[in-house]
C-alpha positions in Angstrom: -17.2 4.4 22.6 -16.5 0.8 21.7 -20.4 0.8 19.6 -19.6 1.1 16.3 -22.6 3.0 15.1 -22.9 5.6 17.9 -19.6 6.1 17.1 -20.5 6.8 13.1 -23.3 9.1 14.1 -21.0 11.2 16.4 -17.4 11.5 14.1 -18.1 13.6 11.3 -15.7 15.9 8.8 -14.9 19.8 9.8 -15.3 18.6 13.7 -12.4 18.0 16.3 -13.2 14.5 16.7 -12.8 13.8 13.1 -9.6 16.3 12.6 -8.4 14.0 15.1 -9.0 10.6 14.0 -7.6 11.6 10.9 -4.4 13.2 12.0 -3.9 10.0 13.6 -4.5 7.3 10.6 -2.9 9.5 8.1 0.3 9.8 11.0 0.3 5.9 11.1 -0.4 4.7 7.6 1.8 7.8 5.8 5.0 6.8 8.3 4.6 2.9 6.4 4.3 4.5 3.3 6.6 7.3 3.6 9.0 4.7 4.6 8.4 2.5 1.7 9.5 5.5 -0.7 12.1 7.3 1.4 14.0 4.0 1.1 14.2 3.9 -2.5 16.1 7.3 -2.3 18.6 5.8 -0.4 19.3 2.6 -1.7 22.5 3.9 -4.2 24.0 5.2 -0.8 23.2 2.1 1.5 24.4 0.2 -1.8 27.9 1.9 -1.3 28.4 2.1 2.7 27.6 -1.5 3.3 29.6 -2.5 -0.1 26.2 -4.5 -1.6 25.3 -5.2 -5.0 21.4 -5.2 -6.6 20.0 -8.5 -4.9 20.9 -6.9 -1.6 19.3 -3.7 -2.5 16.0 -5.7 -3.4 16.1 -7.5 -0.6 16.4 -4.3 1.9 12.5 -3.1 0.0 11.2 -6.8 0.1 12.4 -8.4 3.4 9.9 -5.4 4.6 7.0 -6.4 1.9 7.4 -9.8 2.5 6.3 -9.7 6.1 3.9 -6.9 5.7 2.1 -8.8 2.7 2.3 -12.2 4.4 0.6 -10.9 7.6 -2.0 -8.0 6.5 -4.7 -10.5 6.6 -3.8 -11.3 10.2 -3.5 -7.5 11.6 -7.1 -7.0 9.6 -8.4 -9.6 11.1 -7.1 -9.2 14.8 -8.3 -5.5 14.4 -11.7 -6.5 13.7 -11.3 -8.9 16.4 -9.8 -7.1 19.5 -10.3 -3.5 18.7 -8.5 -1.4 15.5 -7.2 1.3 17.8 -5.4 -1.6 20.2 -4.1 -3.4 17.3 -2.9 -0.2 15.3 -1.4 1.2 18.3 0.6 -2.0 18.8 1.5 -1.7 15.1 2.8 1.7 15.6 4.8 0.9 18.3 6.4 -2.3 16.9 6.8 -0.2 13.2 9.2 2.3 15.4 10.9 -0.4 17.2 11.9 -2.2 13.5 12.7 1.6 12.6 15.5 1.9 15.6 17.2 -1.5 14.4 17.3 -0.4 11.1 19.2 3.1 11.6 21.6 1.1 14.0 22.1 -1.8 11.5 25.7 -2.5 11.5 26.0 -4.1 8.1 23.2 -5.4 5.5 22.2 -8.7 7.0 21.1 -6.7 10.3 19.6 -4.2 8.0 17.2 -6.7 5.9 16.2 -8.4 9.0 15.3 -5.2 11.0 13.4 -4.5 7.6 11.2 -7.5 8.0 10.7 -6.7 11.7 8.9 -3.5 10.1 7.2 -5.1 7.9 5.0 -7.1 10.6 4.5 -3.3 12.4 3.2 -2.2 8.9 0.6 -5.5 8.6 -0.8 -4.1 12.2 -1.0 -0.9 11.3 -2.2 -0.5 7.6 -5.1 -2.1 7.6 -6.5 -0.6 11.2 -6.3 3.0 9.8 -8.7 2.6 7.2 -10.9 0.5 9.3 -10.8 2.8 12.3 -11.8 5.6 9.3 -14.6 3.4 8.0 -16.1 2.4 11.5 -15.5 6.2 12.8 -17.3 8.4 10.2 -20.6 9.1 9.8 -21.7 7.3 6.5 -22.6 10.3 4.8 -18.7 11.8 5.2 -17.2 8.5 4.9 -15.9 9.0 0.9 -14.6 12.7 1.7 -13.0 10.8 5.0 -11.0 8.3 2.7 -10.4 10.9 -0.1 -8.8 12.9 2.8 -6.7 9.6 4.0 -5.7 8.9 0.8 -4.8 12.2 -0.1 -2.3 12.7 2.5 -1.3 9.2 2.8 -0.4 9.5 -0.8 1.3 12.7 0.0 3.7 10.8 2.5 4.4 8.3 0.4 5.2 10.9 -2.3 6.9 12.8 -0.3 9.4 10.2 0.8 11.8 10.9 -1.9 12.5 14.9 -1.2 12.5 13.8 2.4 14.9 10.9 1.7 17.1 12.8 -0.7 17.8 15.3 2.0 18.1 13.2 4.8 21.0 11.1 2.6 22.6 14.2 1.7 22.4 15.4 5.6 22.8 13.6 8.5 23.1 10.2 6.2 21.0 7.4 5.0 20.3 5.9 8.3 17.8 8.9 9.3 15.2 7.3 6.9 14.7 4.7 9.3 15.3 6.6 12.3 12.7 9.7 11.6 10.0 7.2 12.3 10.6 7.0 16.1 9.6 10.5 16.9 6.4 10.4 14.2 5.4 7.3 16.0 5.8 9.0 19.4 3.0 11.9 18.3 1.0 8.9 16.9 0.5 7.1 19.8 -0.7 9.4 22.6 -2.8 11.1 20.0 -4.5 7.4 19.2 -4.9 6.7 23.0 -6.6 10.2 23.6 -9.0 11.2 20.6 -9.6 7.5 18.5 -12.6 5.6 19.6 -12.6 2.0 20.2 -14.4 -0.1 17.5 -14.6 -3.8 16.4 -16.7 -6.2 14.6 -19.1 -7.7 16.9 -19.9 -10.7 15.0 -16.0 -11.5 15.8 -15.9 -11.1 19.2 -17.2 -13.9 20.0 -16.1 -17.5 19.7 -12.7 -18.8 19.1 -10.1 -16.4 16.7 -8.9 -18.8 13.8 -5.1 -19.4 15.0 -4.6 -21.7 12.0 -6.3 -20.2 9.2 -4.3 -17.0 10.5 -1.3 -19.2 10.6 -1.5 -20.7 7.3 -2.7 -17.9 5.5 0.2 -16.0 6.5 2.8 -18.8 5.6 0.9 -19.2 2.2 1.5 -15.6 1.4 5.0 -15.6 2.5 5.8 -18.7 1.1 4.5 -17.8 -2.1 5.5 -14.3 -2.3 9.3 -15.7 -1.7 9.2 -17.9 -4.1 8.1 -15.3 -6.8 10.6 -13.2 -5.1 13.9 -15.4 -6.1 13.0 -17.7 -8.9 14.4 -14.7 -11.4 17.7 -15.2 -9.8 17.8 -19.0 -8.8 15.5 -20.1 -11.3 14.2 -23.7 -10.8 16.3 -24.3 -7.5 14.9 -26.8 -5.3 14.3 -23.7 -2.3 12.7 -21.8 -4.7 10.3 -25.0 -5.9 9.8 -25.9 -2.7 8.6 -22.5 -1.4 6.1 -21.9 -4.1 5.0 -26.1 -4.0 4.5 -25.5 -0.1 3.0 -22.6 -0.3 0.3 -23.6 -2.5 -0.2 -27.0 0.0 -0.4 -25.0 2.4 -2.8 -22.1 0.5 -5.6 -25.0 -0.4 -5.5 -26.1 3.3 -6.3 -22.4 4.2 -9.4 -22.3 1.6 -10.8 -25.8 3.1 -10.3 -24.9 6.6 -11.7 -21.3 6.1 -14.5 -22.7 3.9 -16.0 -25.3 7.0 -15.3 -23.4 9.6 -18.4 -21.2 11.6 -16.2 -17.9 12.3 -13.6 -18.1 9.6 -10.7 -15.7 9.8 -11.1 -15.2 5.9 -15.1 -15.9 4.9 -15.0 -17.3 1.7 -18.0 -15.3 0.9 -16.3 -12.0 0.9 -15.4 -13.2 -2.9 -18.7 -13.5 -4.1 -18.6 -9.6 -4.8 -17.7 -9.8 -7.9 -16.7 -5.6 -7.4 -14.6 -6.8 -4.8 -12.8 -9.0 -6.6 -12.5 -7.1 -9.6 -11.2 -4.0 -8.0 -8.2 -6.2 -6.2 -7.1 -7.4 -9.4 -7.1 -3.8 -10.6 -4.8 -3.3 -7.6 -2.6 -5.6 -8.4 -1.8 -4.0 -11.6 -1.6 -0.4 -10.5 0.8 -1.5 -7.7 2.8 -3.2 -9.4 3.4 -0.8 -11.7 3.7 1.7 -8.7 6.3 -0.5 -6.9 8.5 -1.2 -10.2 8.6 2.3 -10.9 9.5 4.0 -7.8 11.9 1.3 -7.3 13.8 2.4 -10.4 12.9 6.2 -11.0 15.0 6.8 -7.9 18.1 5.0 -9.2 17.6 6.2 -12.8 17.5 10.1 -11.7 20.7 9.7 -9.6 22.7 7.1 -11.8 22.1 8.1 -15.2 20.4 11.4 -15.0 23.1 12.8 -12.6 20.9 14.2 -9.6 21.8 14.1 -6.4 19.9 12.4 -3.5 18.3 15.6 -2.5 17.5 16.4 -6.2 16.0 12.8 -7.3 13.8 13.4 -4.3 12.8 17.3 -4.6 12.3 15.9 -8.3 9.1 13.9 -7.4 7.4 16.6 -5.5 4.8 17.4 -8.3 3.2 14.1 -7.5 3.0 15.5 -3.8 1.2 18.7 -4.4 -1.2 17.2 -6.7 -2.5 14.3 -4.4 -2.2 16.8 -1.6 -4.5 19.6 -3.5 -7.1 17.2 -5.2 -7.3 14.1 -3.3 -10.1 14.8 -1.6 -12.0 15.8 -4.4 -11.2 12.8 -6.1 -13.1 11.1 -3.5 -16.3 13.5 -3.9 -16.1 12.8 -7.8 -15.9 9.2 -7.6 -18.9 9.1 -4.9 -20.7 11.4 -7.5 -20.5 10.1 -11.0 -19.3 6.6 -9.7 -16.1 4.7 -9.7 -16.1 3.4 -13.3 -14.7 6.4 -14.9 -12.0 7.2 -12.4 -10.8 3.6 -12.1 -10.6 3.5 -16.2 -9.0 7.0 -16.6 -6.4 7.2 -13.6 -4.4 3.9 -14.8 -4.1 5.4 -18.6 -2.5 8.6 -17.0 -0.5 7.0 -14.8 0.8 4.6 -17.8 1.2 8.1 -19.9 3.2 9.4 -17.4 6.0 6.5 -17.1 6.1 6.5 -20.6 6.7 10.0 -20.8 9.9 9.6 -18.2 11.5 7.3 -21.2 12.9 10.8 -22.0 14.7 11.2 -19.1 18.4 10.4 -19.2 22.0 11.7 -19.1 21.7 15.3 -18.7 17.9 15.5 -18.3 16.0 18.7 -18.5 14.2 19.0 -15.5 11.2 21.2 -16.7 11.2 19.4 -20.6 11.6 16.1 -19.7 11.1 15.1 -16.0 7.9 17.5 -14.9 5.5 16.8 -17.6 5.9 13.1 -16.9 5.3 13.6 -13.1 2.2 16.1 -13.7 0.6 13.4 -16.1 1.3 10.9 -13.3 0.2 12.6 -10.7 -3.0 13.6 -12.0 -3.5 9.7 -12.8 -2.7 9.1 -9.0 -4.9 11.5 -7.9 -8.0 10.4 -10.2 -7.6 6.3 -9.4 -6.6 6.0 -5.5 -9.4 7.5 -3.5 -11.9 5.8 -5.8 -10.3 2.5 -5.7 -10.0 2.2 -2.4 -13.7 3.8 -1.5 -14.7 1.4 -4.0 -13.1 -1.7 -2.4 -14.7 -0.9 1.1 -18.0 0.0 -0.4 -18.5 -3.9 -2.3 -18.5 -5.4 1.2 -20.5 -5.1 4.7 -18.6 -2.3 6.3 -18.1 -4.6 9.4 -15.3 -6.3 7.8 -13.5 -3.1 6.9 -10.7 -4.1 8.4 -10.4 -7.3 6.6 -11.3 -5.9 3.3 -8.5 -3.6 4.0 -6.1 -5.9 4.7 -7.1 -8.1 1.7 -6.6 -5.0 -0.7 -3.5 -4.2 1.2 -2.2 -7.3 0.8 -2.8 -7.9 -2.8 -1.0 -4.3 -3.1 2.2 -4.7 -1.1 2.2 -8.5 -2.5 2.3 -7.0 -6.5 4.8 -4.3 -5.7 7.4 -6.3 -3.9 7.1 -8.9 -6.7 7.8 -6.0 -9.3 10.4 -4.6 -7.4 12.1 -8.2 -7.5 10.9 -9.4 -11.0 11.4 -5.7 -13.3 15.0 -5.5 -13.0 15.4 -9.0 -14.2 12.8 -8.8 -17.1 14.5 -5.7 -17.8 18.3 -6.9 -18.4 19.5 -6.1 -14.8 20.5 -9.7 -12.9 20.5 -9.7 -9.3 24.7 -9.3 -9.4 24.7 -6.1 -11.4 26.1 -2.7 -10.3 23.2 -0.5 -9.6 25.5 2.0 -10.0 26.5 1.2 -13.2 25.5 3.9 -16.3 24.0 0.8 -18.7 21.0 1.1 -15.9 19.4 3.9 -17.9 19.0 0.8 -20.9 17.3 -1.1 -18.2 14.9 1.7 -17.1 13.9 2.2 -20.7 12.6 -1.5 -21.2 10.8 -1.1 -17.7 8.8 2.1 -18.2 6.9 0.0 -21.0 6.2 -3.1 -18.6 4.7 -0.9 -16.0 2.7 1.1 -18.4 1.6 -2.3 -20.3 0.4 -3.3 -16.4 -1.4 -0.1 -15.9 -3.2 -0.3 -19.3 -4.7 -3.6 -18.4 -5.9 -2.1 -14.9 -8.0 0.4 -16.7 -9.6 -2.4 -18.9 -10.0 -4.5 -16.0 -11.9 -1.5 -14.5 -14.0 -0.8 -17.7 -15.0 -4.2 -17.9 -16.2 -4.9 -14.5 -17.2 -1.6 -12.9 -20.5 -1.0 -14.1 -23.1 0.0 -11.4 -23.7 3.8 -11.1 -22.4 6.4 -8.5 -24.3 4.9 -5.3 -22.0 2.0 -5.3 -19.2 3.7 -4.0 -20.8 5.2 -1.0 -18.7 3.3 1.6 -21.7 2.2 4.0 -24.2 0.1 4.3 -26.4 2.2 6.4 -29.1 -1.0 6.7 -26.8 -2.3 9.1 -25.2 1.2 10.9 -28.4 2.1 12.0 -27.9 5.2 10.6 -31.2 6.8 8.4 -30.9 6.8 4.7 -31.4 4.6 2.1 -30.8 1.0 3.0 -27.5 0.3 0.2 -26.7 -3.4 0.9 -23.4 -4.2 0.1 -22.5 -6.0 -3.3 -22.2 -10.2 -3.0 -22.7 -10.7 -6.7 -23.2 -8.4 -9.1 -20.7 -6.3 -11.2 -21.0 -2.3 -10.2 
C-alpha cells in the first residue's frame, strides 16, 4: 500500500476504493473549510455574548489562520516524508480537540487560544487531503477527482453560513465548533480503514530538516502577525520588530534551503513559472474571498436585518452551484486548458461582489442578494478546480504535499491579512462596534477593493498561463510508471 505507483493503478473514480478516498479527504478538508466560514456567521453573537469589539472578532478569525499559515508548509513536508494518511489523521484529531476547547471557552482569550490550536490541526490535515488524492488516484482520473474534491470541499465552505446560522439561532454559537467533534469521529476510522498510505520516496531517507521547518514556520507567523497588527498599531516596536525578525528569519530559511542536499522546501520548485504565477493568482483570489465572506455575513445581519440563519441561508446558491458543477469544471479545465477558467472565473467573482453593493437596509433577496450570489457562485465554480489542478500539474507529483502546502499557505495567509486589513482600509477601525448601522458604509467601500483583487488575479492568469490543455493533467506519467505520454513537470516555461 505504501508504493505510490501501485496505488495510482488501483484507485479509480467510480469504484468503491475511490469513493472511500474521496469521502475521507472531503470530510477532513471540508471540516476545516466549514469551520472557516461557519464562524463568520457566529461573530455578531460571539461579540455580544463575550462583550468584545471588532479587534477581538478579527483575532477570533486570524488566530486560526495565523497558525494554519505558519505551519502548513511543515504539514505538507511531514506528510510527504512520514506518510500522508498518518499526518492527515493526526491533523483531524488535533483539529477536533481544538474545536472542543473553542466550544467550551469561557472568555475571548481562551477562545482565541483554542482557535490557534485548531489552526495547527488544520495545517496538518489540509495539505494531506489533496496530496492523498494526487498520490492515490490513477492519472487519468485525477483531474475529475480534484474537481469533485474542490466542489464538495467548496460546498462545505459554502454551507457553513447556513449551518452556522441554524446552530447560532438554535443551540447557540458554541455548537459551530462542537459539531467538528462528531465529524472527526467519522473521518478518522474511515481513513485508517480505507485510505492507502503514501509518501514521497525521495524524502524518506536522510534527516528531516527540523531547523528549516522551524525557520519557515516562524517566518510566516512573524510576518503575518506584523501585517495583521500594522493597521491597528502602526509602526509600534512590536509590529516593526516582528516584521524585521520575520524577514531576517526568511532570509536565513532561503539560505539554508539552498545549501541542504534534502531541504524541506526545495528552491527548484519555484523554477516552474506556472507554479509561481498560479500562487500569485491564489493570493489575490483568496484575499478577496476572505474579506468578502467575513464582511458579507456581518452586512446581512447588521445592516440588512437578517437573522443568523437567514444570513446563512442567503448564501446557499453558491453551495448548490459548487455541488452541481465543480466536477465538470475540473474536466473542462483539463480539456481546454487553465487559461480561460483562471481568467474568466475571477472576473465573474468580481462582478458578483460588485453586485453585492445593492445589499443594504431592507434589501430584497430576489432582486438584490440572489443575482450577486449566483454570479459569484458561477465564478467560484469556474475558478476553484482548475486553479487546484494547475498548481499540482506544475510540479512533480511526488511533491504533491509540498505543492499543496505552499498553495494553501498562500491562500490562508492572504485571507487572514484581508480580514485584518480590509475593515480598517474601508473605514472600520479595530475598536469599532460591529453591531453599528454605520457598518454598511464600510461594506460599500470594501467590495470594490475585493473586486479589484480578483480583477488583478484574472489579469495575472491571462498574462502567464499559456500552454494548452495537456499542461493541467495532474500527473507526471513518466515518473508514475503508468502507460501514456510522458509529460514532464514544468520547471521553467509558462503555460
